[in-house]
RODO-2510 file (C-alpha; in nm, 4 decimals, decimal comma):
residues 316
     n   res          X          Y          Z
     1     m    10,1024    13,3595     7,8340
     2     e     9,9538    13,1144     8,0808
     3     c     9,6044    13,0356     8,2082
     4     f     9,5712    12,8667     8,5473
     5     i     9,2559    12,6569     8,5944
     6     t     9,1346    12,5921     8,9488
     7     q     8,8886    12,3104     8,8701
     8     p     8,8214    12,0862     8,5692
     9     v     8,6532    12,2473     8,2674
    10     h     8,5372    12,1119     7,9321
    11     d     8,8225    12,0047     7,7013
    12     s     8,7016    12,2400     7,4286
    13     a     8,8263    12,5365     7,6331
    14     l     9,1698    12,3817     7,6765
    15     t     9,1940    12,3153     7,3035
    16     f     9,0857    12,6726     7,2242
    17     l     9,3451    12,8271     7,4551
    18     k     9,6299    12,6094     7,3299
    19     e     9,5381    12,6810     6,9667
    20     h     9,5749    13,0516     7,0450
    21     g     9,9152    13,0179     7,2081
    22     i     9,8037    13,0248     7,5715
    23     a     9,9549    12,7560     7,7936
    24     v     9,7249    12,5787     8,0365
    25     r     9,8057    12,4678     8,3896
    26     h     9,5703    12,3045     8,6428
    27     a     9,5643    12,3156     9,0217
    28     t     9,6770    11,9776     9,1503
    29     v     9,3960    11,9868     9,4095
    30     p     9,0813    12,1985     9,3632
    31     d     9,0978    12,3959     9,6880
    32     m     9,2009    12,7511     9,7680
    33     e     9,5066    12,6579     9,9729
    34     t     9,6487    12,4749     9,6723
    35     v     9,5512    12,7577     9,4364
    36     v     9,7368    13,0122     9,6511
    37     r    10,0435    12,7896     9,6466
    38     e    10,0355    12,7072     9,2739
    39     i     9,8883    13,0081     9,0906
    40     g    10,2358    13,1597     9,0475
    41     a    10,3053    13,3411     8,7209
    42     a     9,9627    13,2921     8,5669
    43     d     9,8348    13,5730     8,3429
    44     a     9,4770    13,4454     8,3605
    45     v     9,2620    13,2256     8,5823
    46     i     8,9502    13,0259     8,5032
    47     t     8,7714    12,9381     8,8256
    48     r     8,4477    12,7634     8,9069
    49     d     8,2638    12,7574     9,2399
    50     i     8,5714    12,7911     9,4643
    51     g     8,6203    13,1445     9,3327
    52     l     8,9492    13,3240     9,3981
    53     s     9,0596    13,4689     9,7311
    54     r     9,2577    13,7836     9,8101
    55     d     9,5578    13,5681     9,9022
    56     a     9,5421    13,3899     9,5666
    57     i     9,5225    13,7211     9,3803
    58     a     9,8170    13,8539     9,5806
    59     a    10,0173    13,5411     9,4937
    60     a     9,9772    13,6068     9,1174
    61     p    10,1736    13,9230     9,0277
    62     h    10,1069    13,8905     8,6526
    63     l     9,7335    13,8205     8,6777
    64     r     9,5232    14,0210     8,4301
    65     i     9,1879    13,8405     8,4150
    66     i     8,9776    13,6165     8,6391
    67     s     8,7268    13,4324     8,4215
    68     c     8,4403    13,2891     8,6254
    69     h     8,2894    12,9644     8,4953
    70     g     7,9290    13,0557     8,5757
    71     v     7,7246    13,3607     8,6670
    72     g     7,7924    13,4061     9,0383
    73     t     8,1148    13,5881     9,1244
    74     n     8,0391    13,6051     9,4985
    75     r     8,3347    13,3795     9,5845
    76     i     8,5838    13,5991     9,4001
    77     d     8,7399    13,8784     9,6079
    78     m     8,6173    14,1569     9,3827
    79     a     8,7745    14,4304     9,5955
    80     a     9,1188    14,2713     9,5652
    81     a     9,0738    14,2356     9,1889
    82     q     8,9686    14,5983     9,1515
    83     e     9,2615    14,7205     9,3579
    84     r     9,4928    14,5522     9,1077
    85     g     9,2945    14,6534     8,8003
    86     i     9,2260    14,2877     8,7192
    87     t     8,9343    14,2185     8,4872
    88     v     8,6662    13,9805     8,6216
    89     t     8,4234    13,8134     8,3811
    90     n     8,1394    13,5661     8,4069
    91     t     7,9148    13,3682     8,1706
    92     p     7,5604    13,5061     8,2058
    93     g     7,2782    13,3145     8,0411
    94     v     7,5008    13,0352     7,9156
    95     n     7,3675    12,7705     8,1542
    96     s     7,0173    12,9093     8,2063
    97     q     6,8394    12,6340     8,0127
    98     s     7,0156    12,3589     8,2070
    99     v     6,9419    12,5219     8,5427
   100     a     6,5782    12,5772     8,4463
   101     e     6,5385    12,2135     8,3466
   102     l     6,6902    12,0973     8,6763
   103     t     6,4462    12,3230     8,8607
   104     i     6,1552    12,1480     8,6910
   105     g     6,3154    11,8095     8,7591
   106     l     6,3480    11,8839     9,1309
   107     m     5,9873    12,0036     9,1428
   108     l     5,8624    11,6809     8,9855
   109     a     6,0893    11,4584     9,1953
   110     s     5,9745    11,6272     9,5154
   111     a     5,6067    11,6309     9,4227
   112     r     5,6115    11,2574     9,3457
   113     d     5,8659    11,1567     9,6158
   114     l     6,0775    10,9812     9,3540
   115     c     6,3898    10,9309     9,5661
   116     r     6,2018    10,7448     9,8376
   117     a     6,0127    10,5509     9,5710
   118     d     6,3384    10,4342     9,4141
   119     h     6,4725    10,3329     9,7558
   120     a     6,1513    10,1423     9,8325
   121     v     6,1771     9,9306     9,5182
   122     r     6,5425     9,8476     9,5917
   123     q     6,4390     9,7430     9,9430
   124     h     6,1619     9,5201     9,8004
   125     d     5,8955     9,7483     9,9516
   126     w     5,6369     9,7382     9,6724
   127     q     5,3724     9,8488     9,9225
   128     f     5,5199    10,2011     9,9083
   129     r     5,2854    10,2727     9,6192
   130     y     4,9893    10,2519     9,8542
   131     t     5,1306    10,4892    10,1171
   132     c     5,3009    10,7528     9,9010
   133     e     5,0922    11,0678     9,8631
   134     g     5,2078    11,2354     9,5432
   135     m     5,1087    11,5860     9,4396
   136     e     5,0017    11,6784     9,0870
   137     l     5,1568    12,0040     8,9661
   138     h     4,8968    12,0827     8,7002
   139     g     4,6822    12,3744     8,8154
   140     k     4,9094    12,4537     9,1101
   141     t     5,0694    12,7952     9,1673
   142     l     5,4434    12,8310     9,1180
   143     g     5,5994    13,1285     9,2942
   144     l     5,9312    13,2487     9,1523
   145     v     6,1573    13,4475     9,3841
   146     g     6,3487    13,6527     9,1293
   147     f     6,2634    13,6818     8,7615
   148     g     6,5881    13,6731     8,5666
   149     a     6,6757    13,4571     8,2676
   150     i     6,6529    13,1237     8,4509
   151     a     6,3259    13,2045     8,6252
   152     r     6,1704    13,3149     8,2959
   153     k     6,2630    12,9827     8,1357
   154     v     6,1158    12,7979     8,4351
   155     a     5,7969    13,0005     8,3936
   156     v     5,7635    12,8936     8,0308
   157     i     5,8165    12,5226     8,1046
   158     a     5,5912    12,5221     8,4107
   159     g     5,3163    12,7227     8,2454
   160     a     5,3087    12,5742     7,8972
   161     g     5,4277    12,2252     7,9865
   162     l     5,2707    12,1577     8,3253
   163     g     4,9740    12,3910     8,3218
   164     m     5,0820    12,5735     8,6368
   165     r     4,9838    12,9272     8,7323
   166     v     5,3011    13,1324     8,7673
   167     i     5,3553    13,4322     8,9927
   168     a     5,6833    13,6088     9,0672
   169     w     5,8427    13,8617     9,3009
   170     s     6,1375    14,0659     9,1776
   171     p     6,1421    14,4303     9,2912
   172     s     6,4238    14,5196     9,0511
   173     m     6,2385    14,3950     8,7420
   174     a     6,0264    14,6289     8,5284
   175     a     5,6525    14,5600     8,5487
   176     d     5,6117    14,5049     8,1738
   177     c     5,8586    14,2130     8,1845
   178     f     5,6114    14,0076     8,3896
   179     a     5,3264    14,0843     8,1525
   180     q     5,5349    13,9879     7,8489
   181     h     5,5826    13,6398     7,9960
   182     g     5,2259    13,5953     8,1171
   183     v     5,3357    13,5965     8,4806
   184     e     5,1562    13,7779     8,7612
   185     r     5,3718    14,0156     8,9609
   186     c     5,3638    13,9999     9,3418
   187     n     5,4318    14,3183     9,5349
   188     t     5,5974    14,1464     9,8300
   189     l     5,7766    13,8233     9,9103
   190     e     5,5227    13,7596    10,1846
   191     e     5,2385    13,7705     9,9324
   192     l     5,4161    13,5202     9,7070
   193     l     5,4914    13,2766     9,9900
   194     g     5,1324    13,2742    10,1086
   195     r     4,9905    13,2029     9,7626
   196     s     5,2358    12,9468     9,6235
   197     d     5,2120    12,5690     9,6138
   198     v     5,5753    12,5578     9,4963
   199     v     5,8321    12,8281     9,5778
   200     s     6,1437    12,8367     9,3593
   201     i     6,4367    13,0666     9,4398
   202     h     6,6260    13,2346     9,1562
   203     r     6,7403    13,5603     9,3119
   204     a     7,1038    13,6681     9,2837
   205     g     7,3066    13,8234     9,5646
   206     k     7,6319    13,8217     9,7584
   207     q     7,7669    13,5536     9,9911
   208     d     7,7303    13,7778    10,2977
   209     d     7,3713    13,8799    10,2209
   210     p     7,1208    13,7873    10,4950
   211     p     6,8938    13,4963    10,3980
   212     l     6,5661    13,5752    10,2286
   213     m     6,4046    13,2590    10,3581
   214     t     6,4259    13,3116    10,7330
   215     q     6,2286    13,1060    10,9803
   216     s     5,9488    13,3644    10,9778
   217     a     5,9408    13,3614    10,5960
   218     l     5,9347    12,9811    10,5840
   219     r     5,6389    12,9801    10,8230
   220     l     5,4415    13,1849    10,5699
   221     m     5,4479    12,8956    10,3223
   222     q     5,1436    12,6723    10,2914
   223     p     5,1622    12,3344    10,4738
   224     h     5,1482    12,1397    10,1461
   225     a     5,4050    12,3618     9,9697
   226     l     5,7434    12,2669     9,8247
   227     l     6,0583    12,4804     9,8388
   228     i     6,3097    12,4585     9,5531
   229     n     6,6484    12,6327     9,5468
   230     v     6,8827    12,6217     9,2482
   231     g     6,9925    12,9831     9,3001
   232     r     7,2197    13,0701     9,5919
   233     g     7,2733    12,8641     9,9068
   234     f     7,2818    13,1718    10,1281
   235     a     6,9221    13,2582    10,0303
   236     i     6,7880    13,0119    10,2912
   237     d     6,8429    12,9942    10,6660
   238     q     6,9375    12,6261    10,6592
   239     d     6,8956    12,5643    11,0329
   240     a     6,5473    12,7129    11,0136
   241     l     6,4621    12,4966    10,7129
   242     a     6,5788    12,1834    10,8956
   243     r     6,3457    12,2711    11,1842
   244     i     6,0554    12,3503    10,9525
   245     l     6,0949    12,0152    10,7759
   246     a     6,1302    11,8248    11,1048
   247     e     5,8081    11,9862    11,2267
   248     k     5,6366    11,9016    10,8945
   249     r     5,5290    12,2628    10,8469
   250     i     5,5823    12,2285    10,4705
   251     r     5,5554    11,9268    10,2429
   252     g     5,9223    11,9184    10,1428
   253     a     6,2190    12,0877     9,9807
   254     a     6,4820    12,0274     9,7138
   255     l     6,8162    12,2082     9,7162
   256     d     7,0883    12,2117     9,4534
   257     v     7,2872    12,4740     9,6462
   258     m     7,3871    12,5112    10,0107
   259     r     7,5504    12,7844    10,2163
   260     v     7,8657    12,5728    10,2611
   261     e     7,9605    12,3371     9,9789
   262     p     8,0191    12,0557    10,0400
   263     p     7,8218    12,0597    10,3663
   264     a     7,9784    11,9568    10,6955
   265     e     7,9139    11,5989    10,8025
   266     d     7,7046    11,7213    11,0976
   267     d     7,4960    11,9684    10,8950
   268     p     7,1387    11,9261    11,0286
   269     l     6,9963    11,9425    10,6768
   270     l     7,1569    11,6082    10,5944
   271     c     6,9198    11,4420    10,8417
   272     a     6,6122    11,6492    10,7593
   273     p     6,3062    11,4584    10,6337
   274     a     6,1321    11,5248    10,3002
   275     l     6,4462    11,6849    10,1589
   276     l     6,6097    11,6133     9,8244
   277     l     6,9722    11,7279     9,7837
   278     t     7,1897    11,7488     9,4720
   279     p     7,5567    11,8634     9,4608
   280     h     7,5244    12,1938     9,2689
   281     l     7,4329    12,0268     8,9400
   282     g     7,2427    12,3191     8,7861
   283     g     7,4809    12,3943     8,5020
   284     t     7,6466    12,0543     8,4718
   285     t     7,5041    11,9279     8,1463
   286     q     7,7530    11,8593     7,8698
   287     e     7,5978    12,1313     7,6562
   288     a     7,6135    12,3979     7,9280
   289     l     7,9611    12,2968     8,0448
   290     q     8,0958    12,3303     7,6923
   291     r     7,9308    12,6708     7,6415
   292     m     8,0574    12,8024     7,9767
   293     a     8,4130    12,6759     7,9282
   294     l     8,4406    12,8168     7,5754
   295     t     8,2996    13,1502     7,6868
   296     c     8,5591    13,1634     7,9658
   297     a     8,8397    13,0797     7,7236
   298     q     8,7254    13,3380     7,4704
   299     q     8,7210    13,6069     7,7384
   300     v     9,0693    13,5076     7,8553
   301     l     9,1960    13,5404     7,4989
   302     a     9,0302    13,8797     7,4583
   303     a     9,1803    14,0171     7,7799
   304     l     9,5296    13,8856     7,7095
   305     s     9,5072    14,0304     7,3567
   306     g     9,4339    14,3766     7,4943
   307     l     9,0637    14,3703     7,4100
   308     a     8,7642    14,4214     7,6383
   309     p     8,5903    14,0896     7,7183
   310     e     8,2154    14,0898     7,6621
   311     h     8,0957    13,9905     8,0091
   312     r     8,2938    14,2052     8,2509
   313     v     8,1755    14,2248     8,6120
   314     g     8,2452    14,5070     8,8599
   315     l     8,4618    14,7036     8,6202
   316     p     8,7847    14,8260     8,7855
***
């Protein structure tokens, strides 16, 4: 049996697979064209954010499981997998602590303009300290768009650690869940946007979903507000955000995810002011990477042993 790996994963997963008699083979280049060409006789695939296309699935006649290194399976052709009866799994909750901590980090970095401050010191501009207008988060209102595992962890850190008021909008979540976490439920997204000093997006969805944060939605945010997105890049109309930032209609934004990753060289967001960008780092701590990789490997072993993996998605 053989497991094909599209992008690098933690060594612990490779060791686990080899110890259980499963050979490991890596794509020579982590892009879909190479995967289609090299997937061959693989019985299993572990893939990260490039997913797995219909052409790649068609090129693997022996494929039995696609193990997604992360929660989002939106870049895997689920219809093609279901047509073949191929199991698709993910790793829910495994990286939630790391993503929550990055969310808080981006909030703090944006509120205190830390990237520009670092640049100022390196450019010998010590006077920056007299012109920078930082924002204290204590006592401010954090609005969470979505209230899953990551958002709930963010709520705990922001509330207990920073003294923020936390509100959330998640129409699919039961009302008692908000009360259990001491978070006020908003009835509409519009209500949340109008009340929040910081808006943080944690809502799941599919790649072809329309953006939640359209230009009209962005205009509902308060002028001093920050927008944070560690969820899904397609949740924000990026062209609209670039215009909103250029017009200084909000204080700033921080994005760990974008609609196209990596972004094109002429993407207008790359020139937008008051914007902090990170390259999809949410789950890339050593602890989370090890947990995700091992979970993927364990589910590959289960599927190839004729057992039902724990975290199956879109059951065929």
